N, C-alpha and C positions, 0 to 999 in steps of 0.2 A: 063625729069624724073629723073635723079640724081640731079640736080638742086633743085628741089623740096625735095626730101629727104635728102639732105645737111641743107637745111632750117628748115626743121621739124627737124633734129637731134639738130641743132645748137638752137633750141628754147627751147628744152628741157635740154639739156646739158649746153648752154651758160651760164645759168643763176646760175650754180652750184658753190659753192665757193671752193678753194682750198681742198687738203684731210685734213688738219686738223680741218677747220671751218666746212666741211662735217660732220666728226666724233662729234664735240663738238654739232651740230645741233640733230643728232642721239640721242646723251646721254642725252640733254636737253627734246626731247619729249619723248622718252623713261622713262625720269624720270616723265614727267607729266602723261604720261599712268599709270605708277604703283602707283602714288601718287592718281590720280583719282579712278583707280582700289581699294586700300585699304579702302579708304571713302565709294566707292559704294557698295562695296562688303557687309560693314557692314549694309548699307541702304537696299540692295537687300535683307539680310535673315532677315531682320525685315520686309519686305514686303511692302515697302514703294514705291511710286510712281515713284520718282526720283531714280535710282538703279545704277547700275554697267555702263552701256553704258552712261548715261546721265552724272556720274560724269567723267568717263574717257574723254567725248567728251569736258565737258567744261574745263577741267584742260589741255588738249591738244590745245582746242583752243585758251584759253589766253594765254597761252606759245608761240603759233605760232603769234599770233597777235606780242607779243613783240618781238619774234626771228625776225620777217619781218622788224619790225622797226629797230633794230640793225643792220640786214644786209642790210638795205638801208643807213646806215649811220646818222640818226636821232639823233639829240641831246637829252639833258636829258626834254627839253621843249617839244618838239614834240613827246616823249617818255610818258613823263606825261599825256598828250592829249590821248595817246592812253589808256593808263591806266584808265583816267576818262571816256571814253567812253565805256570801257569795263565794269567798275565798273556800270554805268547806264543800259547798256544791260543787264547787269545779274541781275540787279534789277527786270526788266521786265519779265524776266525768272523766277526767286524764285516767283515774286507775282503771277504768273500762278499758281504757286504750293499752294498758300494760300487759304483756302475754309470758309467761315462763314457758320455755321450748322445754319440751317432754324429752326430746333425743340428746338435749346438750345442756350444758351448762350454762345455758344464755338467758338472758332478760331481752325481750326486744318492747318497744313501744315508749321508751322512758322521755327520749326526746320529743315525741307525738304529745304525749302528757305534759311536758315541761313548756311546749309551745302554747298548748290549749291554756295551761296557765298564767303564762305570759299575755297572752292574747286577751284573757279576762283581766289582770291588772291593768294593760292599756285601754279596756274599756270604762273601767272604774276611773282611770285618768281623765277620759275624755270626758264621761259624766260629769265631772266636775269642774271640767272647763280648761284643762289644762292642756289644749292641744299643741303647744310647744313640745312640751315634755313627751306626750304620746309621739308626737313624731320623730322625736330622738328615740325613743326607744324602739319603734317601729324599724328605724334606721340598722339599730344595734341588733335587733333579734334577726333581721336579713343577713347582715353580714353574719352573724354565730350560723345560721341556717346552710346558706349560701357559699361562704368563703371559708370560715374555720372549720367545715367538714372537709375541705378539700386538705386543707394542710392536716387535718387529722388523718385522713387516707395515707398522706405521704409518709406519716410518721409511723404510720403502723402499717406502710407497704401494701394498703388496700386501694381502692377506688371509692368514688364517693358514694356514701352510703347513708347518710342522714337526709 
């Protein structure tokens, strides 16, 4: 029984990096959570289908894929393939948010799809440890989603849409 408990404990703790690396991972995943939350909160407040939880999970998930590649010692070429796969996969997730309305010549969900795509890109940047770049991207995303939409509404003569 003791051997089994040791094997289980080793399976969980044996893969943990040293303290400094563990803190680095925690900081990156927390940054991904916060970045996804900022974008997701804005979308949630506007009643969009991809809101807080979706954006948090997308940002943390993409960051985790990159972190896992780094932890495994993958080189730049392998990390590039991870990013390529994430870009493709997120494209499919975003495509699910796009609807063509039957009664009108109108397409809805493009901003949601683009927001998911950008949130994934921010997650990749966070996973690579470029937290300053990610913070700038989050601020710009928030400006586009919360401020530019108001300007867009004024130009089109409508209210706040996205």
